C-alpha positions in Angstrom: -4.3 -23.5 34.4 -4.9 -21.0 37.2 -2.0 -19.0 35.9 -3.6 -18.7 32.4 -6.8 -17.4 34.1 -4.8 -14.5 35.7 -3.0 -13.7 32.4 -6.4 -13.3 30.8 -7.6 -11.0 33.6 -4.4 -8.9 33.3 -4.9 -8.4 29.6 -8.5 -7.5 30.1 -7.4 -4.9 32.7 -4.9 -3.4 30.3 -7.6 -3.1 27.6 -10.0 -1.4 30.0 -7.3 1.1 31.1 -6.3 1.8 27.5 -9.9 2.3 26.5 -10.5 4.6 29.4 -7.5 6.8 28.5 -7.6 6.9 24.7 -11.3 6.5 23.7 -12.4 9.7 25.5 -11.6 13.3 24.9 -8.2 13.5 23.3 -7.5 16.9 24.8 -7.8 15.8 28.4 -4.6 15.3 30.2 -3.7 12.3 32.4 -1.9 12.7 35.7 1.5 11.3 36.1 0.4 9.6 39.4 -2.3 7.7 37.5 0.1 6.4 34.9 2.6 5.4 37.6 -0.1 3.5 39.6 -1.1 1.6 36.4 2.5 0.6 35.7 3.1 -0.4 39.3 0.1 -2.6 39.3 1.0 -4.1 35.9 4.6 -4.7 37.1 3.5 -6.6 40.2 0.9 -8.7 38.5 3.1 -9.5 35.5 5.9 -10.6 37.8 3.6 -12.8 39.9 2.2 -14.7 36.9 5.6 -15.1 35.3 5.3 -12.6 32.4 8.9 -11.5 32.8 9.1 -9.3 29.7 6.1 -7.2 30.8 7.4 -7.1 34.3 10.8 -5.7 33.2 9.4 -3.3 30.7 6.9 -1.9 33.2 9.8 -1.6 35.7 11.9 0.4 33.2 9.0 2.7 32.4 8.4 3.4 36.1 12.1 4.2 36.5 11.8 6.7 33.7 8.8 8.4 35.3 10.6 8.7 38.6 13.5 10.6 36.9 11.0 13.0 35.4 9.3 15.9 37.0 6.2 15.8 34.7 2.9 16.2 36.4 0.5 15.7 33.5 0.6 13.6 30.3 -0.6 14.7 26.9 -2.5 11.7 25.4 -0.4 11.6 22.3 2.8 11.6 24.3 1.5 8.9 26.6 0.4 6.7 23.7 3.9 6.9 22.3 5.4 6.3 25.7 3.4 3.2 26.4 3.5 1.8 22.8 6.2 -0.8 23.4 4.4 -2.1 26.5 1.0 -2.3 24.7 2.6 -4.1 21.7 4.3 -6.6 24.0 1.0 -7.3 25.8 -0.6 -8.0 22.4 2.3 -10.4 21.5 2.1 -12.2 24.8 -1.6 -12.7 24.5 -1.3 -14.1 21.0 2.1 -15.7 21.3 1.2 -19.1 19.9 0.0 -17.6 16.6 2.2 -14.5 16.2 5.4 -16.4 16.8 5.0 -18.1 13.4 5.1 -14.8 11.6 8.9 -14.2 11.6 9.5 -12.5 8.2 9.6 -8.8 8.5 7.6 -7.0 5.8 9.2 -4.1 4.0 7.3 -1.5 2.0 8.8 -2.5 -1.4 8.3 -6.3 -0.8 7.5 -8.2 -4.0 3.7 -8.3 -4.7 2.1 -11.6 -5.7 -1.5 -11.8 -7.1 -3.4 -14.9 -6.2 -6.6 -15.9 -8.0 -8.6 -18.9 -6.7 -12.3 -19.4 -6.0 -11.5 -22.2 -3.5 -11.3 -19.9 -0.4 -9.7 -22.6 1.8 -6.9 -22.9 -0.8 -6.6 -19.1 -1.2 -6.2 -18.7 2.5 -3.7 -21.5 2.8 -1.5 -20.2 -0.1 -1.8 -16.5 1.0 -0.7 -17.3 4.5 2.3 -19.4 3.3 3.4 -16.7 0.8 3.1 -13.9 3.4 5.2 -15.9 5.8 8.0 -15.7 3.2 7.9 -11.9 3.4 6.0 -11.3 0.2 2.8 -9.2 -0.1 -0.3 -10.9 -1.5 -3.4 -9.6 -3.1 -6.1 -12.2 -3.4 -9.4 -12.4 -5.3 -12.0 -15.0 -6.1 -13.5 -13.5 -9.2 -12.1 -13.0 -12.7 -13.4 -9.4 -13.2 -12.0 -8.3 -9.9 -8.7 -10.0 -10.5 -8.3 -8.3 -13.9 -8.9 -4.9 -12.3 -6.5 -5.7 -9.5 -3.8 -6.7 -12.0 -3.9 -3.4 -13.9 -4.2 -1.3 -10.7 -1.5 -3.0 -8.7 1.0 -4.3 -11.4 2.0 -7.4 -9.4 5.4 -9.1 -9.7 3.9 -12.6 -10.0 0.6 -14.2 -10.9 -0.8 -17.5 -9.5 -4.0 -18.4 -11.3 -6.4 -21.3 -10.7 -7.6 -22.7 -14.0 -10.9 -24.0 -12.7 -12.6 -20.8 -11.5 -16.4 -21.0 -10.7 -18.2 -20.8 -14.1 -15.1 -19.4 -15.8 -11.6 -20.4 -16.8 -8.3 -19.1 -15.5 -7.1 -19.4 -19.0 -9.4 -16.4 -19.9 -7.4 -14.2 -17.5 -4.1 -15.5 -18.8 -5.2 -14.7 -22.4 -6.5 -11.3 -21.4 -3.2 -10.2 -19.9 -0.8 -12.1 -22.2 -0.6 -9.2 -24.7 0.1 -6.8 -21.9 3.0 -8.9 -20.5 4.5 -10.0 -23.9 7.4 -7.7 -23.5 7.6 -7.8 -19.8 8.7 -10.7 -17.5 6.0 -11.5 -15.0 6.0 -15.1 -13.8 2.6 -16.7 -14.4 1.9 -19.9 -12.6 -1.2 -22.0 -13.3 -2.6 -24.3 -10.6 -5.4 -26.9 -11.1 -6.9 -30.1 -9.9 -6.9 -31.1 -13.5 -3.3 -31.9 -14.3 -3.6 -34.1 -17.4 -1.1 -33.7 -20.3 -3.5 -31.7 -22.5 -4.2 -29.1 -19.7 -0.5 -28.7 -18.9 0.5 -28.2 -22.5 -2.3 -25.7 -23.1 -1.1 -23.7 -20.1 2.4 -23.4 -21.4 1.2 -22.6 -25.0 -0.9 -19.8 -23.6 2.1 -18.2 -21.8 2.3 -19.9 -18.4 5.7 -20.2 -16.9 4.9 -23.0 -14.6 2.1 -25.5 -13.8 1.4 -26.8 -10.3 -1.2 -29.5 -9.7 -3.5 -29.7 -6.7 -3.4 -30.9 -4.0 -0.4 -28.6 -3.6 2.8 -29.6 -1.8 3.4 -26.3 0.1 7.2 -26.8 0.4 7.6 -27.5 -3.3 5.2 -24.7 -4.1 7.2 -22.1 -2.1 10.5 -23.2 -3.6 9.1 -22.8 -7.1 7.7 -19.4 -6.4 10.9 -18.3 -4.8 12.8 -19.5 -7.9 10.5 -17.5 -10.2 10.8 -14.4 -8.1 14.6 -14.7 -8.1 14.6 -15.0 -11.9 12.4 -11.9 -12.2 14.7 -9.9 -9.9 17.7 -10.8 -12.1 15.8 -9.9 -15.2 14.7 -6.5 -13.8 18.3 -5.7 -12.7 19.7 -6.5 -16.1 17.4 -4.2 -18.0 17.5 -0.4 -18.4 14.5 -0.2 -20.8 10.9 -0.3 -19.9 9.4 -3.2 -21.8 6.2 -1.5 -22.9 7.2 2.1 -23.6 10.9 1.6 -24.6 12.1 4.5 -22.6 14.4 4.1 -19.6 13.0 2.3 -16.6 12.8 3.3 -12.9 15.9 1.4 -12.0 18.1 3.2 -14.5 16.5 6.5 -13.4 18.1 6.1 -10.0 21.5 5.4 -11.6 21.1 8.4 -13.9 20.1 10.7 -11.1 23.4 9.8 -9.3 25.4 10.6 -12.5 23.6 14.0 -12.8 24.4 14.7 -9.1 28.1 13.8 -9.6 28.2 16.1 -12.6 26.7 18.9 -10.6 29.3 18.4 -7.9 32.3 18.3 -10.2 31.3 20.8 -12.9 28.5 22.8 -11.2 26.2 21.8 -14.1 22.7 22.2 -12.7 19.7 20.2 -13.9 16.0 20.0 -13.4 13.9 16.9 -12.6 10.3 16.9 -14.0 7.7 14.4 -12.9 4.8 13.9 -15.4 1.5 12.1 -14.9 -1.2 11.5 -17.6 -4.4 13.1 -16.6 -7.4 10.8 -15.9 -5.6 7.8 -17.3 -7.9 5.4 -15.4 -10.9 6.8 -17.4 -9.1 5.9 -20.6 -8.7 2.3 -19.4 -12.3 2.2 -18.1 -13.8 3.6 -21.3 -11.6 2.0 -24.0 -9.8 -0.9 -22.3 -6.3 -1.5 -21.0 -4.9 -2.3 -24.5 -5.9 1.2 -25.6 -4.4 2.6 -22.4 -1.1 0.8 -23.3 -1.2 2.5 -26.7 -1.5 5.9 -25.1 1.5 5.1 -22.9 3.6 4.1 -25.8 2.6 7.1 -27.9 3.2 9.4 -24.9 6.7 8.0 -24.3 7.5 8.3 -28.0 6.3 11.9 -28.1 8.5 12.8 -25.1 11.6 11.2 -26.6 11.0 13.1 -29.9 10.5 16.4 -28.2 13.4 16.7 -25.7 17.0 17.3 -26.4 19.6 14.5 -26.9 21.1 15.5 -23.6 17.8 15.0 -21.7 16.7 11.6 -20.4 13.1 10.2 -20.3 12.1 7.5 -17.9 8.9 5.6 -17.1 8.7 5.9 -13.3 5.7 3.7 -12.9 2.2 3.2 -14.3 1.3 6.4 -16.2 4.0 8.4 -14.4 7.2 9.5 -16.2 10.3 11.5 -15.3 12.5 13.7 -17.4 16.0 14.8 -16.4 16.7 18.2 -18.2 20.5 18.5 -18.3 21.8 22.1 -17.8 18.3 23.6 -17.6 16.9 25.6 -14.8 13.3 25.4 -13.6 11.8 28.0 -15.9 13.5 26.7 -19.0 12.3 23.2 -18.2 8.8 24.5 -17.5 8.7 26.3 -20.9 9.9 23.1 -22.7 7.2 21.0 -21.0 4.4 23.5 -21.7 5.3 23.3 -25.4 5.2 19.5 -25.2 1.9 19.6 -23.4 0.4 21.8 -26.1 1.5 19.5 -28.9 0.6 16.3 -27.2 -2.9 17.5 -26.2 -3.6 18.1 -29.9 -2.9 14.5 -30.7 -6.0 12.4 -31.4 -6.4 8.7 -30.4 -9.0 6.6 -32.3 -10.8 3.7 -30.8 -13.4 2.3 -33.1 -15.8 5.1 -33.9 -14.6 7.2 -31.0 -11.7 9.6 -30.8 -10.2 11.2 -27.8 -7.3 13.4 -26.7 -5.1 13.2 -23.6 -3.3 15.8 -21.5 -0.7 15.5 -18.7 0.3 17.4 -15.6 3.9 18.0 -14.6 6.0 19.2 -11.7 9.5 20.6 -12.0 12.3 21.0 -9.5 15.6 22.6 -10.3 18.7 21.0 -8.6 21.7 23.3 -8.0 23.0 22.1 -4.7 25.3 19.0 -4.9 24.7 17.9 -1.3 20.9 17.7 -1.7 19.4 14.3 -0.9 17.9 12.4 -3.8 14.7 11.6 -1.9 14.2 15.4 -1.4 14.6 16.0 -5.1 12.0 13.5 -6.1 9.6 14.6 -3.4 10.0 18.2 -4.5 9.1 17.4 -8.1 6.3 15.2 -6.9 4.9 18.0 -4.7 4.9 20.3 -7.8 3.1 17.7 -9.8 0.5 17.4 -7.0 0.1 21.2 -7.1 -0.5 21.0 -10.9 -3.3 18.5 -10.4 -4.9 20.5 -7.6 -5.0 23.6 -9.9 -7.0 21.7 -12.5 -4.5 19.5 -14.4 -3.1 19.9 -17.9 -0.5 22.3 -16.6 3.1 22.5 -15.4 4.2 23.8 -12.0 7.6 24.5 -10.4 8.4 23.6 -6.8 10.3 25.4 -4.1 11.5 23.5 -1.1 9.5 25.7 1.3 6.2 24.6 -0.3 6.5 21.0 0.7 4.0 21.2 3.6 1.3 23.1 1.6 -1.8 21.9 -0.1 -1.9 18.5 1.4 -4.9 16.3 0.6 -7.0 15.2 3.6 -7.5 11.5 3.9 -10.1 10.4 6.4 -8.8 7.3 8.2 -11.2 5.4 10.5 -10.1 2.6 12.8 -13.2 0.5 13.8 -12.3 -2.3 16.3 -13.7 -3.3 19.6 -10.2 -4.2 21.0 -8.7 -1.0 22.7 -5.1 -2.3 22.3 -5.5 -2.7 18.6 -7.1 0.8 18.3 -4.2 2.3 20.2 -1.5 0.5 18.2 -3.1 1.4 14.9 -3.5 5.1 16.0 0.2 5.2 16.9 1.2 3.6 13.6 -1.0 5.9 11.5 0.1 9.0 13.4 3.7 8.3 12.7 3.2 7.9 8.9 4.8 10.5 6.7 3.1 11.0 3.4 4.1 13.6 0.8 0.6 14.6 -0.3 -1.7 13.5 2.4 -2.7 14.8 5.8 -4.3 11.9 7.7 -7.5 12.7 9.7 -7.5 9.8 12.1 -10.5 8.8 14.2 -11.2 5.6 16.1 -14.5 3.8 16.9 -15.1 0.9 19.2 -18.0 -0.5 17.1 -19.6 -0.2 13.7 -22.8 1.3 14.9 -20.9 4.3 16.5 -19.0 4.7 13.3 -22.1 4.8 11.1 -24.0 7.0 13.6 -21.2 9.5 13.5 -21.8 10.3 9.8 -18.1 10.1 9.3 -18.4 8.7 5.8 -20.3 11.8 4.7 -17.2 14.0 5.1 -15.9 15.1 1.8 -12.8 13.4 0.4 -11.4 9.9 0.3 -11.9 7.5 3.2 -9.8 4.6 4.3 -11.4 2.2 6.8 -9.5 -0.3 8.9 -12.4 -2.5 9.9 -12.6 -5.4 12.4 -14.6 -8.3 10.9 -16.0 -9.4 14.2 -17.5 -6.9 16.7 -20.2 -7.5 19.2 -22.5 -4.6 18.4 -22.4 -4.7 14.6 -20.4 -7.1 12.5 -17.7 -5.7 10.2 -19.5 -7.2 7.2 -22.7 -5.5 8.2 -20.8 -2.2 8.3 -19.4 -2.8 4.8 -22.9 -3.6 3.5 -24.1 -0.3 4.9 -21.1 1.6 3.6 -21.7 0.2 0.1 -25.2 1.7 0.1 -23.7 5.2 0.8 -23.6 7.8 -2.0 -19.9 8.1 -1.2 -19.2 4.4 -1.6 -16.7 5.0 -4.4 -14.6 7.2 -2.1 -14.4 4.5 0.6 -11.6 1.9 0.7 -11.5 -0.9 3.2 -8.8 -3.1 4.9 -10.6 -5.9 6.8 -9.1 -7.3 10.0 -10.5 -10.7 10.7 -9.9 -13.0 13.6 -11.5 -15.9 11.8 -10.5 -17.8 8.6 -14.1 -18.3 7.6 -14.2 -18.9 3.8 -17.7 -17.4 3.7 -16.8 -14.2 5.5 -13.6 -13.6 3.5 -15.5 -14.2 0.3 -18.2 -11.8 1.3 -15.7 -9.1 2.4 -13.9 -9.3 -1.0 -17.2 -9.2 -2.9 -18.3 -6.2 -0.9 -15.3 -4.4 -2.1 -12.6 -4.8 0.6 -9.2 -3.9 -0.8 -7.5 -6.5 1.3 -7.8 -8.5 4.5 -5.4 -9.4 7.3 -6.0 -12.2 9.8 -5.7 -11.6 13.5 -3.4 -11.9 15.4 -1.1 -10.1 12.9 2.5 -8.9 12.7 2.3 -5.1 13.3 5.2 -4.6 10.9 3.3 -6.5 8.2 0.1 -4.5 8.9 1.9 -1.2 8.8 3.5 -1.9 5.4 0.2 -3.1 4.0 -1.6 0.0 5.3 1.1 2.3 3.9 0.9 0.6 0.5 -2.9 1.0 0.3 -2.9 4.6 1.5 -0.3 5.7 -1.0 -2.5 4.4 -3.8 -5.3 6.8 -2.6 -3.2 10.0 -2.4 
């Protein structure tokens, strides 16, 4: 028991030192001697109280310092240098909980949407699904769930039938037309499991029915089976179910074919990335079914107005790609400008209203066989971004040397009273590479300091990583204040919470949190989740 007390004291000492170094002036340097003394003290204490991993890591870092002739540390370099040690400290401190989180998250992990107003069940299922390596978005309200569905395009839906004052059947009915030609497993869960309810579920389009109380092992096996079936379905299809043009999977196969043709026969090509302008406004004003009609008509117009040797793909959401065979950048740009003019003259009718739609496009010519495919896609994406920055409804060409220009600034604020978490998140965020965004990262040790800084008044989108429990001002209080700001619509929140309080999570979601992660967390999981949310904002 005495040993545990000294472990707590060691972790507190580490936090104080990290706060002292990294919460102050970032431009101040730190002496090599000071860093060495810290590591020496840490090594001795860790060895004494039987924290062998920390002892060995501190010893290795000290040996590295002894081999160097550095006299001063830049804070960014020091943060990177100490990162493994700080992360290990965090894992030691929270070992009993973190050790359960074995699956490593990857950025393209399947996304499951979970809708249940029983917060205790939502937490239970969310945790179980995330331990399998899937990403989960959770909501308690029907309207929020519907928006999340259309914004995130999940790979699987789990819906409670008996939502507070409403029926999960309503959501199932609302999205059924949208998923009629697309395989998305839909699983209904309910305490009411009589024959009539089960039959109604299947008739309305559910793929499975699971009764409450839920057997977690059986539940996970069923979800895994549905996800495997979806993966097989997606791999067997070349055609996008809604628009009937080629899908994203077939695009990657086709790009490889075009690259091989360039290598063998020197046949250059251009890749164009297109994005419908202000598509979300169409959905908001006229509904998602009208939005789907626009997508279908747009895809049809593209197919009818490119050559037979060109390929049209739906890349995702309202984004499309065209491979122009044998065409250079200027030729492809001219063809797209003609398509843009014709499509923008097309009128869509919705009741008594009529509207038109434009698109923006970026073009990149490929004439070097050894060019990496990721570079090609990023180049066209960069040109598309430039077209949007210049006012939309236009086509731009990209040159490789323009990649780093015109990046959008995204204000990222980490608000957490734990200095180790602040440091780890700063390191993770600083190492993120995003095509269109330049991250402006600042850290705050409490919510009051964040609000007093007027950080949220800075122009542009904001992403907050917000601790739910802080001594000076609770994270939920911060969210409440943020929501009153004139810039609230530009502010997006990921809540970190050390408690699984149903009330607090429900309030966070209702106040507009995009997602929540329970502490202690897997850093890999958190990094993937942050990256996914940030990419949606840029």
